[in-house]
KOLNULUM-6310 format. One record per residue (C-alpha): x, y, z. Coordinates in nm, 3 decimals. Each point is the difference from the previous one (the first is absolute). Example, Ala and Ser with C-alpha at 12.3 -4.5 7.8 and 13.67 -1.06 7.14 Angstrom:
BEGIN
+---------+---------+---------+
:      c1 :      c2 :      c3 :
+---------+---------+---------+
:   1.230 :  -0.450 :   0.780 :
:   0.137 :   0.344 :  -0.066 :
+---------+---------+---------+
***
This chain:
BEGIN
+---------+---------+---------+
:      c1 :      c2 :      c3 :
+---------+---------+---------+
:   1.473 :  -0.924 :   0.604 :
:  -0.163 :  -0.147 :  -0.311 :
:  -0.370 :   0.034 :  -0.084 :
:  -0.068 :  -0.357 :   0.111 :
:   0.196 :   0.062 :   0.319 :
:  -0.256 :   0.260 :   0.107 :
:  -0.289 :  -0.246 :   0.013 :
:  -0.106 :  -0.330 :   0.148 :
:  -0.287 :  -0.028 :  -0.252 :
:   0.096 :  -0.139 :  -0.338 :
:  -0.218 :   0.254 :  -0.185 :
:  -0.044 :   0.304 :   0.224 :
:  -0.299 :   0.233 :   0.013 :
:   0.090 :   0.366 :   0.051 :
:  -0.272 :   0.232 :   0.132 :
:  -0.022 :   0.377 :  -0.036 :
:  -0.001 :   0.278 :   0.259 :
:  -0.145 :   0.280 :  -0.212 :
:   0.071 :   0.321 :   0.190 :
:  -0.258 :   0.275 :   0.020 :
:   0.093 :   0.310 :  -0.199 :
:   0.318 :   0.160 :   0.135 :
:   0.065 :   0.372 :   0.056 :
:   0.018 :   0.183 :  -0.330 :
:  -0.223 :  -0.245 :  -0.187 :
:  -0.337 :   0.133 :  -0.121 :
:  -0.199 :  -0.237 :   0.225 :
:   0.202 :   0.066 :   0.318 :
:  -0.250 :   0.046 :   0.285 :
:   0.232 :   0.179 :   0.242 :
:   0.013 :  -0.274 :   0.267 :
:   0.337 :  -0.172 :   0.041 :
:  -0.127 :  -0.218 :   0.285 :
:  -0.269 :  -0.142 :  -0.228 :
:   0.264 :  -0.098 :  -0.258 :
:   0.199 :  -0.190 :   0.262 :
:  -0.308 :  -0.164 :   0.152 :
:  -0.131 :  -0.123 :  -0.335 :
:   0.342 :  -0.138 :  -0.097 :
:   0.033 :  -0.185 :   0.332 :
:  -0.351 :  -0.143 :  -0.033 :
:   0.063 :  -0.132 :  -0.351 :
:   0.337 :  -0.146 :   0.097 :
:  -0.148 :  -0.171 :   0.306 :
:  -0.285 :  -0.144 :  -0.208 :
:   0.243 :  -0.142 :  -0.256 :
:   0.212 :  -0.152 :   0.276 :
:  -0.300 :  -0.154 :   0.174 :
:  -0.118 :  -0.159 :  -0.325 :
:   0.341 :  -0.151 :  -0.069 :
:   0.145 :   0.171 :  -0.308 :
:   0.366 :  -0.063 :  -0.073 :
:   0.112 :   0.362 :  -0.050 :
:  -0.141 :   0.348 :  -0.049 :
:   0.083 :   0.314 :  -0.194 :
:  -0.045 :   0.356 :   0.131 :
:  -0.107 :   0.225 :  -0.287 :
:  -0.121 :   0.361 :  -0.034 :
:  -0.291 :  -0.127 :  -0.209 :
:  -0.240 :   0.289 :   0.068 :
:   0.237 :   0.277 :  -0.111 :
:  -0.152 :   0.001 :  -0.349 :
:   0.057 :   0.156 :  -0.243 :
:   0.357 :  -0.110 :   0.054 :
:   0.294 :   0.228 :  -0.058 :
:   0.278 :  -0.146 :  -0.210 :
:   0.315 :  -0.026 :   0.209 :
:   0.079 :   0.058 :   0.364 :
:  -0.253 :   0.091 :   0.272 :
:   0.013 :   0.313 :   0.213 :
:   0.210 :   0.005 :   0.315 :
:  -0.301 :  -0.032 :   0.228 :
:  -0.139 :  -0.295 :  -0.200 :
:   0.337 :  -0.176 :   0.012 :
:   0.026 :   0.050 :   0.377 :
:  -0.354 :  -0.124 :   0.059 :
:   0.044 :  -0.312 :  -0.214 :
:   0.323 :  -0.083 :   0.181 :
:  -0.166 :   0.039 :   0.340 :
:  -0.302 :  -0.213 :  -0.093 :
:   0.212 :  -0.267 :  -0.166 :
:   0.225 :  -0.026 :   0.304 :
:  -0.306 :  -0.036 :   0.224 :
:  -0.132 :  -0.283 :  -0.216 :
:   0.338 :  -0.175 :  -0.015 :
:   0.011 :   0.005 :   0.381 :
:  -0.359 :  -0.132 :   0.023 :
:   0.060 :  -0.281 :  -0.249 :
:   0.162 :  -0.341 :  -0.008 :
:  -0.012 :  -0.014 :  -0.381 :
:   0.194 :   0.187 :  -0.271 :
:  -0.113 :   0.357 :  -0.072 :
:   0.055 :   0.179 :  -0.330 :
:  -0.028 :   0.360 :  -0.122 :
:  -0.153 :   0.153 :  -0.312 :
:   0.011 :   0.378 :  -0.051 :
:  -0.204 :   0.110 :  -0.300 :
:   0.090 :   0.072 :  -0.266 :
:   0.335 :  -0.164 :  -0.049 :
:   0.158 :   0.199 :   0.281 :
:   0.294 :  -0.239 :   0.011 :
:   0.227 :   0.207 :   0.224 :
:  -0.274 :   0.052 :   0.260 :
:  -0.084 :  -0.371 :  -0.008 :
:   0.354 :  -0.109 :   0.076 :
:   0.046 :   0.272 :   0.263 :
:  -0.325 :  -0.087 :   0.180 :
:   0.061 :  -0.374 :  -0.017 :
:   0.358 :   0.033 :   0.120 :
:  -0.089 :   0.231 :   0.290 :
:  -0.304 :  -0.204 :   0.103 :
:   0.179 :  -0.335 :  -0.044 :
:  -0.255 :  -0.115 :  -0.257 :
:   0.091 :  -0.301 :  -0.214 :
:  -0.082 :   0.109 :  -0.354 :
:  -0.132 :   0.272 :  -0.228 :
:  -0.231 :  -0.015 :  -0.298 :
:   0.134 :   0.191 :  -0.300 :
:  -0.254 :   0.065 :  -0.274 :
:   0.228 :   0.128 :  -0.276 :
:   0.330 :  -0.185 :   0.020 :
:   0.122 :  -0.051 :  -0.358 :
:  -0.256 :   0.139 :  -0.248 :
:  -0.063 :   0.364 :  -0.085 :
:  -0.378 :   0.040 :   0.031 :
:  -0.285 :   0.243 :  -0.047 :
:  -0.271 :   0.043 :   0.264 :
:  -0.277 :   0.253 :   0.055 :
:   0.233 :   0.247 :   0.176 :
:   0.275 :  -0.024 :  -0.261 :
:   0.315 :  -0.192 :  -0.088 :
:   0.173 :  -0.213 :   0.266 :
:   0.363 :  -0.095 :  -0.044 :
:   0.135 :  -0.341 :   0.107 :
:   0.205 :  -0.002 :   0.319 :
:   0.193 :  -0.329 :   0.005 :
:   0.342 :   0.163 :  -0.033 :
:  -0.073 :   0.257 :   0.272 :
:  -0.182 :  -0.214 :   0.257 :
:   0.255 :  -0.281 :  -0.004 :
:   0.282 :   0.249 :   0.054 :
:  -0.190 :   0.183 :   0.276 :
:  -0.074 :  -0.325 :   0.179 :
:   0.367 :  -0.095 :  -0.018 :
:   0.113 :   0.343 :   0.120 :
:  -0.224 :  -0.024 :   0.308 :
:   0.088 :  -0.362 :   0.064 :
:  -0.375 :  -0.059 :   0.013 :
:  -0.107 :  -0.364 :   0.039 :
:  -0.317 :   0.063 :  -0.199 :
:  -0.129 :  -0.219 :  -0.282 :
:  -0.115 :   0.153 :  -0.330 :
:  -0.334 :  -0.135 :  -0.122 :
:  -0.037 :   0.143 :  -0.350 :
:  -0.315 :   0.033 :  -0.204 :
:   0.025 :  -0.084 :  -0.368 :
:  -0.225 :   0.209 :  -0.226 :
:  -0.206 :   0.102 :   0.301 :
:  -0.368 :   0.100 :   0.018 :
:  -0.105 :   0.350 :  -0.107 :
:   0.305 :   0.040 :  -0.225 :
:   0.094 :  -0.051 :  -0.365 :
:   0.351 :  -0.076 :  -0.117 :
:   0.140 :   0.278 :  -0.217 :
:   0.221 :  -0.258 :  -0.173 :
:  -0.232 :  -0.296 :  -0.062 :
:   0.149 :  -0.338 :   0.074 :
:  -0.124 :  -0.338 :   0.125 :
:  -0.054 :  -0.032 :   0.374 :
:   0.250 :  -0.286 :  -0.007 :
:   0.273 :   0.237 :  -0.117 :
:  -0.083 :   0.246 :   0.278 :
:   0.019 :  -0.288 :   0.246 :
:   0.341 :  -0.109 :  -0.125 :
:   0.121 :   0.361 :   0.013 :
:  -0.122 :   0.037 :   0.359 :
:   0.168 :  -0.321 :   0.112 :
:   0.326 :   0.109 :  -0.164 :
:  -0.027 :   0.342 :   0.171 :
:  -0.012 :  -0.155 :   0.347 :
:  -0.364 :  -0.055 :   0.093 :
:  -0.053 :  -0.252 :   0.281 :
:  -0.357 :  -0.082 :  -0.110 :
:  -0.232 :   0.106 :  -0.281 :
:  -0.365 :   0.111 :   0.009 :
:  -0.248 :  -0.046 :  -0.284 :
:  -0.332 :   0.188 :   0.019 :
:  -0.327 :   0.049 :  -0.180 :
:  -0.096 :   0.329 :  -0.160 :
:  -0.113 :   0.167 :   0.324 :
:  -0.043 :  -0.049 :   0.375 :
:  -0.225 :  -0.301 :   0.059 :
:   0.013 :  -0.110 :  -0.364 :
:   0.098 :  -0.361 :  -0.063 :
:   0.360 :  -0.064 :  -0.098 :
:   0.028 :  -0.203 :  -0.323 :
:   0.138 :  -0.334 :   0.114 :
:   0.141 :  -0.061 :  -0.347 :
:   0.227 :   0.302 :   0.059 :
:   0.106 :  -0.140 :   0.338 :
:   0.082 :  -0.338 :  -0.152 :
:   0.192 :   0.160 :  -0.286 :
:   0.207 :   0.211 :   0.240 :
:   0.076 :  -0.299 :   0.221 :
:   0.138 :  -0.185 :  -0.303 :
:   0.268 :   0.262 :  -0.065 :
:   0.120 :   0.094 :   0.351 :
:   0.139 :  -0.182 :   0.303 :
:  -0.128 :   0.238 :   0.269 :
:  -0.348 :  -0.015 :   0.162 :
:  -0.296 :   0.139 :  -0.193 :
:  -0.297 :   0.143 :   0.194 :
:  -0.350 :   0.092 :  -0.112 :
:  -0.063 :   0.364 :   0.089 :
:  -0.373 :   0.050 :  -0.055 :
:  -0.335 :  -0.172 :  -0.031 :
:   0.051 :  -0.302 :   0.225 :
:  -0.314 :  -0.096 :   0.195 :
:  -0.106 :  -0.288 :   0.220 :
:  -0.174 :  -0.146 :  -0.305 :
:   0.310 :  -0.009 :  -0.220 :
:   0.281 :  -0.016 :   0.258 :
:   0.063 :  -0.371 :  -0.046 :
:   0.032 :   0.040 :  -0.378 :
:   0.225 :   0.305 :   0.032 :
:   0.232 :  -0.167 :   0.249 :
:   0.038 :  -0.310 :  -0.213 :
:   0.190 :   0.219 :  -0.244 :
:   0.134 :   0.302 :   0.194 :
:   0.253 :  -0.010 :   0.283 :
:  -0.222 :   0.222 :   0.216 :
:  -0.269 :   0.267 :  -0.016 :
:  -0.033 :   0.361 :   0.113 :
:  -0.363 :   0.053 :   0.102 :
:  -0.183 :   0.322 :   0.083 :
:  -0.366 :   0.031 :  -0.102 :
:  -0.099 :  -0.361 :   0.071 :
:   0.101 :   0.034 :   0.367 :
:  -0.200 :   0.318 :   0.063 :
:  -0.352 :   0.032 :   0.139 :
:  -0.250 :  -0.067 :  -0.282 :
:   0.296 :  -0.052 :  -0.234 :
:   0.040 :   0.377 :  -0.045 :
:   0.357 :   0.128 :  -0.008 :
:  -0.099 :   0.322 :   0.183 :
:  -0.128 :  -0.193 :   0.305 :
:   0.194 :  -0.134 :   0.302 :
:   0.141 :  -0.352 :   0.001 :
:  -0.254 :  -0.267 :   0.094 :
:   0.123 :  -0.277 :   0.230 :
:  -0.278 :  -0.229 :  -0.124 :
:   0.074 :   0.052 :  -0.369 :
:   0.374 :  -0.032 :   0.055 :
:  -0.042 :  -0.320 :   0.200 :
:  -0.220 :  -0.144 :  -0.275 :
:   0.253 :   0.106 :  -0.261 :
:   0.287 :  -0.165 :   0.188 :
:  -0.198 :  -0.325 :   0.029 :
:  -0.057 :   0.003 :  -0.378 :
:   0.363 :   0.087 :  -0.071 :
:   0.133 :  -0.282 :   0.213 :
:  -0.188 :  -0.255 :  -0.212 :
:   0.216 :   0.087 :  -0.301 :
+---------+---------+---------+
***
């Protein structure tokens, strides 16, 4: 199914289910039931407020390891994602930090999720924890080997990273499209930071696949963002008090969706 085939909305809003810290992460609190309960509550709030899709992400496992998660983290993310897929009537995606492409495809395939978000698809980058290699060649082959009906939403020059080989974001976008991405994501410098709309417009000019804004969209700027982008991934703005560490707020998400639908 194509990107547009997933949605009834012309410019979808994708909310975030930011999981509490998983076993092995520094902030893990030792309570698996609490991780499940918080994930269900956030998913239910997003559904009630009318978002078009959601992404399950191990957001609170910072500082992120580069590469694949531990066995217990992989199992837990698969279990939670499957629960949310079964609770939902909208597409569900998976993001395993940082750039754990094999885990993402495996979890999405097993849980019957619709897509994955891949942060480092075509550019070799540097982040705080070290160098991250692009995975386009590997993830597309792994998806094909599994027969996984999972879309690849690829970041281009994603937040918190610096390209080791500098090049325009438009070239990264063209490279990602050529490598098999189903949609592209353009972000600001960090979580909650506004995405430069000039970058979004420039990327849209050089590719034929959908281009999403990946950070910094709020109720105040949603209409402007969605006049240019093909959709938005929204985390902080949908949380209580606008803080990314808080649970999803039904009120804030409902207000956001009303603003987004005016675009």
